[in-house]
N, C-alpha and C positions, 0 to 999 in steps of 0.2 A: 652132672653137667660138664661139658667140655671145658677144659682149662682149670678145673677145680679138683678133679679126682683121678682122671686117666690121661696123663700127658703123652702116652704112647699111641693114642688113637688119632690118626691123622685126619686133616680136614680136606686136603686137596688130592684127588686121585682120579684116574680114568676108570679103574676097575677095583673091585674088592670081592672077597669071598666071605659070605655070611650065611648063617642058618636061615633057611627059608621062612621059618615061623616068625622071624623078626623083621621080615621085609614086607613091603606093600606094593602090590601090582599097580601100575599106572593105568587108569581106565582109558578106554578109547575115547577120543575127544579132547584129551589133555596131552600136550607135548611135554617132553622132558623139561624143557625150559620153563614152562608154566608150572609143572608139578613140583620142581625143586623148591621154590620159595614157600609153597603150600605146606611142605613138611614141617616148617617151624611156625611162621606167622599165621598160616591158614589153620593149622591145628590148634594154636593158642586161642585165636578168636572164635573159632567154631565151638570149642569146648565151653567157652564162657557164655555162649548163647544157648546152651542146652537147657531145655525146660521152658523156653520162651514160647509164647502162643501167638498165632496170627492176630494182628490187631493191637498187640502190645506196643508201647512206645519204647524204643531203644535209643539211648544216647551214646554217641561215639565221640570221645574227646580226643582230638588230634587226627589229622589226615596225613599219615605217614606209612611206614612199612606195615604196621599192624592195622592202623585205622582204615586204610583204603580197602583192605580185605574184609574187615568187620562190616563196613558199609554194605558191601555186596552181599555178604552172607545174610545179614539181618533183613535187607530188602527182599531177598528171594525167599526168606522164611515167612513173608507176609506181614512184617512189622512196619510200623511207622518209624522212620529213621531220622533222628535229630542229630546233626553234627555241630559240635562246639569247637571253635578254633580261635586262636588269638586275633587273627585279622581276616579280612575278606579275600585274601590272596588266593585261597584254594576253593572258594565258593563254587565256581563254575564246574570245577573238576569233581567236587563232592556230589553235586546235584547230578552230574552225568553218571557217576558210579551208582546212583540209586537213592541218595538222600532226599528226604521230603522237605526238610527245613535246615537252614544253616544259620548259626548264631555266632557272631564275632564277640568275644568276651573282653578284649582289651579296653580298658577305661570304662567298662560298663559298671553302673551302680546297682542295676537290677536286671535279671534275665527273665524273659517271658517266652513260654512255649505253648503250642496249641493244646497239648495234653501233658500231664505229669509223666515223668520218665519212670518206667518200670524197671529198667536195667541200664546201668551206665558202665560202659567199658572205657577205662582211662588208658589211652595209648600214647598220650603226649609225654614228651621228655621232661617237661616242667610240671611240678604238682599244681593243681588248680587252686583257685580261691574258693575254698569250701563254703564260705559264707554266701557266695553267689550260687553255688551248685545245689546245696541241700534244699533250699526253698522250692526248686523245680522238680524235686524227686517225689514220686508217689509214695503213699503209705505202704509199708512192707516191701519196698523196692530193694534192689541189690546193687551194690557197687563192686565192680571187678577192677582192681588196680593191676594192670598188665605190664606196665613199664618196669624194666629192671632198675632197681635202685638199692643202694646199700645204706641209705639214710632211714630215718624214722618216718612212718606214715602218721600224720597228725590231722585229726578231724574234730570239729567242735562236738563236744560230748552231748549236749542237750539236743542238738539237731538230729542225732541218731536216735536218741531215746524217744523223743516226742513223736516221731514218725515211724518208729520201728524199723529203721533202715539197717540192712545187713551189709557188712564188708566181707567179701569172699576172695580168698587167694586162689590162684589157678596157674598151672604150668603145663604148657603143651597139651597132650591128650593121651588117654589110654589107647591100646591098640585097636579096639573095636571102633572107637570114635574116629581114630585116624583114618581107617578104611572108609568109614561112613562119610567123612569130610571129603575125601578124594572123589567118591562117587557123587556126592552132592555137587561138588564143584564142576565135575564133568557134565552132569545133567543140565545144570543151569549156566554152563559156560562162564563160570567165575574164574577170572584170570588175574594174576598179579601184574602190576606195572613194573617192568624190568629194564635194566641196562645189561647188555652182554659184553663179556670180555673173553679173549682167548685164554685157555688154560695153558699158558706158557709162563715162564719166569717173568717176562716183561708184562704180560697181561695181568698176572696176579699182582705184581707190584703196582701197576696202574690202577687196578680196582681198589687195592688197600689204601693207596695214597688218596684216591678220591673219597673213599669212605672216611678216612681220618679228617679230611677237610669238610665233611658233612655235605658233600655235593652229589651223592648218589641219589637218583630218583627212585625212592622206595626200596627196590631190591636189585642187587647185583648178582648175575649168574655167570659162572665160568663155563666156557664151551670147550670140550676136549677137541684137539686137532688130530 
């Protein structure tokens, strides 16, 4: 992972030379601007949805950089998509992206869904209240915690046991799924919501400052000049 093992591998460049076996062609129908964020957030959420069946209920917790892509992927896979978020602020956007239900969890004492959730993708920055979430999970369902955190993941013990719920770790995608994800996105016109910045010293500084303030809308993309 960048920043942990190889500090000589740069992040910002207009060109690079790589072995072709480690590269992915961008399919027709996807621009470079759309394809760039899919290389990370798209691959992460697409991988976590592998094995899901049309008609299954998929829960997406959080409507952000990962969540807004997960909603689109799950909806185009034929799943019923339930979005859980702290407030109603992003309800209209979630429904427009393909969600079938939207549940605001703040101050809720009990959650109700039209069908138990078969797979839950946790993309929110803040850990959920598992006492609220586990009762709406289906027996033998799977939880994918996708948010990066260096703390401990704590879930009520009996809630997992009684329903046979699994917790599955996942990180980005193997190469064959990465290619499949790009092809799927191109076919169904799944595109990230992005903000663009020029790939200049000033543009990079502007993008990073906005990211530090938490003001970037989902994904920021640098455009070479």
